[in-house]
MDAnalysis code that builds the backbone (N, CA, C; Angstrom):
import MDAnalysis as mda
import numpy as np

u = mda.Universe.empty(420, n_residues=140, atom_resindex=np.repeat(np.arange(140), 3), trajectory=True)
u.add_TopologyAttr("name", ["N", "CA", "C"] * 140)
u.add_TopologyAttr("resid", np.arange(1, 141))
u.add_TopologyAttr("resname", ["UNK", "UNK", "UNK", "UNK", "UNK", "UNK", "UNK", "UNK", "UNK", "UNK", "UNK", "UNK", "UNK", "UNK", "UNK", "UNK", "UNK", "UNK", "UNK", "UNK", "UNK", "UNK", "UNK", "UNK", "UNK", "UNK", "UNK", "UNK", "UNK", "UNK", "UNK", "UNK", "UNK", "UNK", "UNK", "UNK", "UNK", "UNK", "UNK", "UNK", "UNK", "UNK", "UNK", "UNK", "UNK", "UNK", "UNK", "UNK", "UNK", "UNK", "UNK", "UNK", "UNK", "UNK", "UNK", "UNK", "UNK", "UNK", "UNK", "UNK", "UNK", "UNK", "UNK", "UNK", "UNK", "UNK", "UNK", "UNK", "UNK", "UNK", "UNK", "UNK", "UNK", "UNK", "UNK", "UNK", "UNK", "UNK", "UNK", "UNK", "UNK", "UNK", "UNK", "UNK", "UNK", "UNK", "UNK", "UNK", "UNK", "UNK", "UNK", "UNK", "UNK", "UNK", "UNK", "UNK", "UNK", "UNK", "UNK", "UNK", "UNK", "UNK", "UNK", "UNK", "UNK", "UNK", "UNK", "UNK", "UNK", "UNK", "UNK", "UNK", "UNK", "UNK", "UNK", "UNK", "UNK", "UNK", "UNK", "UNK", "UNK", "UNK", "UNK", "UNK", "UNK", "UNK", "UNK", "UNK", "UNK", "UNK", "UNK", "UNK", "UNK", "UNK", "UNK", "UNK", "UNK", "UNK", "UNK", "UNK"])
u.atoms.positions = np.array([
    [11.277, -18.180, -0.884],
    [10.171, -17.640, -1.645],
    [10.716, -16.780, -2.778],
    [10.151, -16.924, -3.923],
    [10.607, -16.131, -5.061],
    [10.032, -14.722, -4.969],
    [10.676, -13.781, -5.658],
    [10.178, -12.416, -5.662],
    [8.792, -12.353, -6.280],
    [8.543, -13.118, -7.323],
    [7.233, -13.116, -7.964],
    [6.164, -13.645, -7.021],
    [6.451, -14.707, -6.284],
    [5.487, -15.280, -5.352],
    [5.187, -14.297, -4.231],
    [6.201, -13.605, -3.741],
    [6.006, -12.659, -2.651],
    [5.073, -11.533, -3.069],
    [5.249, -11.011, -4.258],
    [4.471, -9.864, -4.681],
    [3.044, -10.229, -5.043],
    [2.761, -11.480, -5.350],
    [1.409, -11.849, -5.751],
    [0.462, -11.926, -4.565],
    [0.978, -11.853, -3.336],
    [0.129, -11.974, -2.160],
    [0.256, -10.789, -1.211],
    [0.751, -9.711, -1.635],
    [1.034, -8.597, -0.732],
    [0.580, -7.265, -1.323],
    [0.224, -6.305, -0.440],
    [-0.226, -4.990, -0.889],
    [0.796, -4.284, -1.773],
    [2.068, -4.580, -1.589],
    [3.122, -3.899, -2.342],
    [3.020, -4.153, -3.851],
    [2.306, -5.196, -4.233],
    [2.152, -5.521, -5.651],
    [1.579, -4.342, -6.445],
    [0.738, -3.552, -5.804],
    [0.111, -2.420, -6.492],
    [1.117, -1.368, -6.950],
    [2.302, -1.356, -6.368],
    [3.297, -0.331, -6.691],
    [4.399, -0.817, -7.628],
    [4.576, -2.103, -7.720],
    [5.650, -2.659, -8.526],
    [5.432, -2.313, -9.999],
    [6.491, -1.843, -10.633],
    [6.421, -1.481, -12.041],
    [6.186, -0.004, -12.296],
    [5.868, 0.769, -11.253],
    [5.734, 2.215, -11.479],
    [7.081, 2.737, -11.964],
    [7.082, 3.547, -12.995],
    [8.360, 3.990, -13.550],
    [9.033, 5.067, -12.718],
    [10.346, 5.087, -12.778],
    [11.159, 6.188, -12.260],
    [11.114, 7.254, -13.344],
    [10.740, 8.474, -12.982],
    [10.677, 9.566, -13.950],
    [11.539, 10.701, -13.415],
    [12.638, 10.956, -14.091],
    [13.595, 11.978, -13.651],
    [12.879, 13.301, -13.398],
    [13.035, 13.829, -12.197],
    [12.450, 15.110, -11.841],
    [10.977, 15.074, -11.508],
    [10.334, 13.890, -11.599],
    [8.897, 13.819, -11.345],
    [8.497, 12.687, -10.404],
    [9.168, 11.546, -10.456],
    [8.823, 10.424, -9.577],
    [10.078, 9.602, -9.318],
    [10.567, 9.704, -8.075],
    [11.770, 8.977, -7.699],
    [11.522, 8.226, -6.398],
    [12.585, 7.815, -5.721],
    [12.441, 7.012, -4.504],
    [11.667, 7.758, -3.420],
    [11.930, 9.050, -3.247],
    [11.228, 9.822, -2.223],
    [9.746, 9.974, -2.559],
    [9.434, 10.134, -3.833],
    [8.034, 10.250, -4.243],
    [7.283, 8.941, -4.000],
    [7.947, 7.810, -4.252],
    [7.328, 6.514, -3.970],
    [7.038, 6.393, -2.479],
    [7.999, 6.749, -1.639],
    [7.800, 6.675, -0.197],
    [6.598, 7.518, 0.212],
    [6.519, 8.758, -0.268],
    [5.401, 9.640, 0.074],
    [4.068, 9.044, -0.378],
    [4.028, 8.487, -1.584],
    [2.812, 7.893, -2.115],
    [2.348, 6.708, -1.270],
    [3.254, 5.800, -0.965],
    [2.895, 4.609, -0.187],
    [2.496, 4.992, 1.233],
    [3.240, 5.907, 1.847],
    [2.881, 6.325, 3.202],
    [1.469, 6.895, 3.239],
    [1.106, 7.698, 2.247],
    [-0.235, 8.290, 2.202],
    [-1.306, 7.236, 1.929],
    [-1.090, 6.407, 0.917],
    [-2.127, 5.452, 0.507],
    [-2.276, 4.265, 1.443],
    [-1.202, 3.768, 2.007],
    [-1.253, 2.539, 2.813],
    [-1.196, 2.760, 4.309],
    [-0.603, 3.879, 4.735],
    [-0.378, 4.079, 6.162],
    [-0.986, 5.375, 6.692],
    [-1.757, 6.085, 5.845],
    [-2.432, 7.326, 6.223],
    [-1.473, 8.335, 6.867],
    [-0.244, 8.363, 6.386],
    [0.769, 9.315, 6.859],
    [1.067, 10.268, 5.701],
    [0.946, 11.521, 5.957],
    [1.177, 12.482, 4.883],
    [2.536, 13.139, 5.077],
    [3.437, 12.796, 4.186],
    [4.807, 13.291, 4.202],
    [5.113, 13.828, 2.814],
    [5.644, 15.014, 2.767],
    [6.046, 15.595, 1.489],
    [7.555, 15.715, 1.462],
    [8.177, 15.099, 0.471],
    [9.628, 15.260, 0.375],
    [9.951, 16.721, 0.084],
    [11.116, 17.182, 0.534],
    [11.502, 18.572, 0.252],
    [11.733, 18.754, -1.248],
    [11.734, 19.996, -1.708],
    [12.055, 20.220, -3.123],
    [13.397, 19.572, -3.457],
    [13.488, 19.041, -4.654],
    [14.707, 18.348, -5.064],
    [15.887, 19.302, -5.170],
    [16.993, 18.900, -4.592],
    [18.232, 19.651, -4.755],
    [18.714, 19.460, -6.195],
    [19.554, 20.337, -6.661],
    [20.046, 20.247, -8.035],
    [21.213, 19.293, -8.128],
    [21.222, 18.490, -9.161],
    [22.336, 17.599, -9.456],
    [22.375, 16.364, -8.569],
    [23.092, 15.366, -9.034],
    [23.191, 14.096, -8.332],
    [23.817, 14.277, -6.952],
    [24.915, 15.011, -6.875],
    [25.583, 15.208, -5.582],
    [24.709, 16.012, -4.627],
    [23.993, 16.978, -5.138],
    [23.094, 17.771, -4.303],
    [21.967, 16.930, -3.729],
    [21.353, 16.091, -4.569],
    [20.274, 15.214, -4.096],
    [20.817, 14.205, -3.091],
    [22.002, 13.680, -3.362],
    [22.599, 12.712, -2.457],
    [22.836, 13.333, -1.077],
    [23.405, 14.515, -1.040],
    [23.662, 15.190, 0.232],
    [22.353, 15.508, 0.945],
    [21.337, 15.862, 0.189],
    [20.040, 16.194, 0.763],
    [19.419, 14.991, 1.469],
    [19.412, 13.845, 0.841],
    [18.834, 12.648, 1.447],
    [19.554, 12.302, 2.740],
    [20.870, 12.303, 2.709],
    [21.634, 11.981, 3.906],
    [21.418, 12.977, 5.027],
    [21.362, 14.250, 4.696],
    [21.221, 15.295, 5.707],
    [19.829, 15.320, 6.331],
    [18.817, 14.962, 5.577],
    [17.446, 15.078, 6.066],
    [16.909, 13.804, 6.717],
    [17.688, 12.746, 6.727],
    [17.196, 11.462, 7.256],
    [16.590, 11.607, 8.640],
    [17.256, 12.281, 9.550],
    [16.745, 12.363, 10.916],
    [15.764, 13.511, 11.131],
    [15.542, 14.342, 10.124],
    [14.543, 15.398, 10.256],
    [13.134, 14.820, 10.130],
    [12.990, 13.742, 9.398],
    [11.684, 13.157, 9.140],
    [11.446, 11.830, 9.860],
    [12.495, 11.242, 10.393],
    [12.370, 9.928, 11.011],
    [13.471, 9.747, 12.045],
    [13.272, 8.781, 12.936],
    [14.311, 8.475, 13.917],
    [14.883, 7.105, 13.604],
    [16.180, 6.946, 13.780],
    [16.782, 5.631, 13.540],
    [16.221, 4.612, 14.536],
    [15.996, 3.398, 14.074],
    [15.566, 2.342, 14.983],
    [16.724, 2.004, 15.913],
    [16.404, 1.787, 17.155],
    [17.420, 1.428, 18.146],
    [17.916, 0.009, 17.878],
    [19.129, -0.273, 18.345],
    [19.695, -1.615, 18.195],
    [18.715, -2.633, 18.773],
    [18.363, -3.619, 17.995],
    [17.440, -4.655, 18.435],
    [15.971, -4.341, 18.193],
    [15.653, -3.099, 17.844],
    [14.270, -2.730, 17.563],
    [13.888, -3.280, 16.188],
    [12.761, -3.944, 16.116],
    [12.340, -4.578, 14.857],
    [11.631, -3.584, 13.945],
    [11.949, -3.663, 12.685],
    [11.281, -2.827, 11.685],
    [9.856, -3.321, 11.490],
    [8.961, -2.376, 11.211],
    [7.578, -2.712, 10.896],
    [7.275, -2.234, 9.485],
    [6.194, -2.742, 8.927],
    [5.808, -2.363, 7.566],
    [5.748, -0.845, 7.438],
    [6.366, -0.332, 6.396],
    [6.341, 1.087, 6.112],
    [7.476, 1.885, 6.724],
    [8.294, 1.266, 7.589],
    [9.454, 1.988, 8.115],
    [10.381, 2.334, 6.958],
    [11.119, 3.423, 7.103],
    [12.051, 3.846, 6.069],
    [13.314, 3.004, 6.074],
    [13.810, 2.713, 4.880],
    [15.065, 1.993, 4.713],
    [15.996, 2.929, 3.943],
    [17.032, 3.418, 4.636],
    [18.001, 4.295, 3.992],
    [19.110, 3.425, 3.431],
    [19.358, 3.556, 2.151],
    [20.373, 2.758, 1.470],
    [21.418, 3.676, 0.863],
    [22.494, 3.074, 0.429],
    [23.587, 3.795, -0.226],
    [24.221, 2.861, -1.244],
    [24.765, 3.430, -2.285],
    [25.468, 2.616, -3.276],
    [26.613, 1.889, -2.595],
    [26.792, 0.627, -2.936],
    [27.847, -0.204, -2.335],
    [29.104, -0.176, -3.207],
    [30.186, -0.664, -2.641],
    [31.422, -0.830, -3.402],
    [32.068, 0.474, -3.801],
    [32.594, 0.515, -5.018],
    [33.355, 1.676, -5.503],
    [32.507, 2.930, -5.569],
    [31.197, 2.778, -5.735],
    [30.328, 3.939, -5.879],
    [29.844, 4.481, -4.538],
    [30.297, 3.946, -3.426],
    [29.697, 4.266, -2.144],
    [29.874, 5.718, -1.717],
    [30.700, 6.479, -2.375],
    [30.813, 7.899, -2.059],
    [29.577, 8.681, -2.436],
    [28.730, 8.111, -3.231],
    [27.490, 8.734, -3.695],
    [26.370, 7.714, -3.585],
    [25.170, 8.170, -3.664],
    [24.084, 7.231, -3.853],
    [23.134, 6.980, -2.715],
    [22.804, 7.992, -1.895],
    [21.751, 7.783, -0.921],
    [20.459, 7.439, -1.659],
    [19.693, 6.571, -1.038],
    [18.479, 6.056, -1.673],
    [17.533, 5.654, -0.555],
    [16.227, 5.860, -0.727],
    [15.256, 5.538, 0.318],
    [14.213, 4.566, -0.226],
    [13.783, 3.688, 0.643],
    [12.722, 2.741, 0.325],
    [11.920, 2.473, 1.583],
    [11.040, 1.491, 1.496],
    [10.179, 1.138, 2.622],
    [10.347, -0.321, 3.000],
    [10.360, -0.566, 4.297],
    [10.433, -1.939, 4.796],
    [9.090, -2.626, 4.550],
    [9.174, -3.839, 4.041],
    [8.003, -4.685, 3.812],
    [8.306, -6.039, 4.444],
    [7.398, -6.535, 5.248],
    [7.581, -7.851, 5.854],
    [6.693, -8.869, 5.168],
    [7.297, -9.891, 4.595],
    [6.548, -10.954, 3.930],
    [7.018, -12.276, 4.497],
    [6.078, -12.988, 5.122],
    [6.384, -14.277, 5.735],
    [7.632, -14.213, 6.602],
    [7.703, -13.223, 7.455],
    [8.788, -12.966, 8.409],
    [10.136, -12.647, 7.752],
    [10.146, -12.390, 6.467],
    [11.368, -11.969, 5.779],
    [11.309, -10.465, 5.520],
    [12.463, -9.830, 5.539],
    [12.559, -8.393, 5.282],
    [12.741, -8.139, 3.781],
    [11.904, -7.292, 3.235],
    [11.956, -6.882, 1.838],
    [12.012, -5.368, 1.804],
    [12.413, -4.801, 0.680],
    [12.465, -3.356, 0.516],
    [11.757, -2.987, -0.783],
    [10.761, -2.114, -0.664],
    [10.062, -1.566, -1.818],
    [10.738, -0.236, -2.128],
    [11.237, -0.082, -3.360],
    [11.956, 1.148, -3.712],
    [11.871, 1.402, -5.205],
    [12.193, 2.632, -5.579],
    [12.127, 3.056, -6.977],
    [13.505, 3.559, -7.392],
    [14.081, 2.909, -8.404],
    [15.428, 3.243, -8.861],
    [15.440, 3.709, -10.304],
    [16.339, 4.623, -10.584],
    [16.560, 5.084, -11.962],
    [16.935, 3.887, -12.827],
    [16.343, 3.785, -13.984],
    [16.651, 2.711, -14.917],
    [15.956, 1.397, -14.607],
    [15.282, 1.315, -13.458],
    [14.633, 0.064, -13.053],
    [13.155, 0.284, -12.774],
    [12.815, 1.400, -12.140],
    [11.449, 1.658, -11.715],
    [11.228, 1.106, -10.316],
    [9.971, 0.893, -9.971],
    [9.624, 0.441, -8.624],
    [9.691, -1.074, -8.547],
    [10.442, -1.546, -7.567],
    [10.693, -2.979, -7.401],
    [10.598, -3.343, -5.922],
    [10.468, -4.625, -5.674],
    [10.462, -5.186, -4.333],
    [11.572, -6.222, -4.282],
    [12.556, -5.970, -3.420],
    [13.702, -6.879, -3.320],
    [13.850, -7.395, -1.899],
    [14.275, -8.648, -1.748],
    [14.628, -9.114, -0.399],
    [15.780, -8.245, 0.117],
    [15.699, -7.823, 1.372],
    [16.759, -6.987, 1.936],
    [18.112, -7.676, 1.820],
    [18.119, -8.998, 1.965],
    [19.380, -9.751, 1.904],
    [20.014, -9.725, 0.515],
    [19.251, -9.385, -0.521],
    [19.805, -9.390, -1.887],
    [20.273, -8.012, -2.346],
    [20.129, -6.989, -1.517],
    [20.469, -5.638, -1.958],
    [21.943, -5.476, -2.308],
    [22.825, -6.105, -1.548],
    [24.263, -5.974, -1.835],
    [24.583, -6.469, -3.241],
    [23.944, -7.540, -3.667],
    [24.163, -8.064, -5.015],
    [23.634, -7.103, -6.077],
    [22.783, -6.181, -5.667],
    [22.206, -5.190, -6.578],
    [22.906, -3.836, -6.456],
    [24.028, -3.812, -5.726],
    [24.818, -2.594, -5.618],
    [24.359, -1.629, -4.539],
    [23.542, -2.104, -3.585],
    [23.052, -1.249, -2.505],
    [23.368, -1.860, -1.154],
    [23.611, -0.995, -0.177],
    [23.762, -1.486, 1.190],
    [22.851, -0.656, 2.094],
    [22.280, -1.289, 3.084],
    [21.389, -0.601, 4.012],
    [22.228, 0.201, 4.999],
    [21.937, 1.492, 5.088],
    [22.620, 2.377, 6.030],
    [21.874, 2.445, 7.355],
    [20.556, 2.263, 7.315],
    [19.774, 2.332, 8.544],
    [18.297, 2.146, 8.287],
    [17.593, 1.806, 9.356],
    [16.138, 1.677, 9.336],
    [15.579, 2.793, 10.200],
    [14.485, 3.387, 9.762],
    [13.952, 4.573, 10.406],
    [12.445, 4.474, 10.614],
    [11.983, 4.946, 11.757],
    [10.558, 5.065, 12.050],
    [10.167, 6.499, 11.784],
    [9.127, 6.721, 11.012],
    [8.688, 8.077, 10.624],
    [8.215, 8.852, 11.829],
    [8.534, 10.127, 11.902],
    [8.102, 10.988, 13.009],
    [6.694, 11.459, 12.791],
])
């Protein structure tokens, strides 16, 4: 299934194309918005840490404060958190959060990236986009 075909039949289409706005709307803000609008879960991301390294450390450190990692073999459901990290040479930095989306039994990730905005990608294609999944999380 193509990315365009997937988005034309799914609730996630309403979020695709929302811009990334430095200091105002990023991956955590997208997660909070979708959780509130689609899953009636009210989560507020913590105040943004200063600088890229500060924000990166914050995302990694707070992962288990707001959600629990899925156990081995536990299946992700729509809206579960997807913790990602920059792949390859950049992997020392780059925590990133998105949401699990299931379309026709395939795993997709809805996320908002700097320079790209809000997109929906097949989970299997993230490595080609410079991201690797660090874990799947169920919100507390």
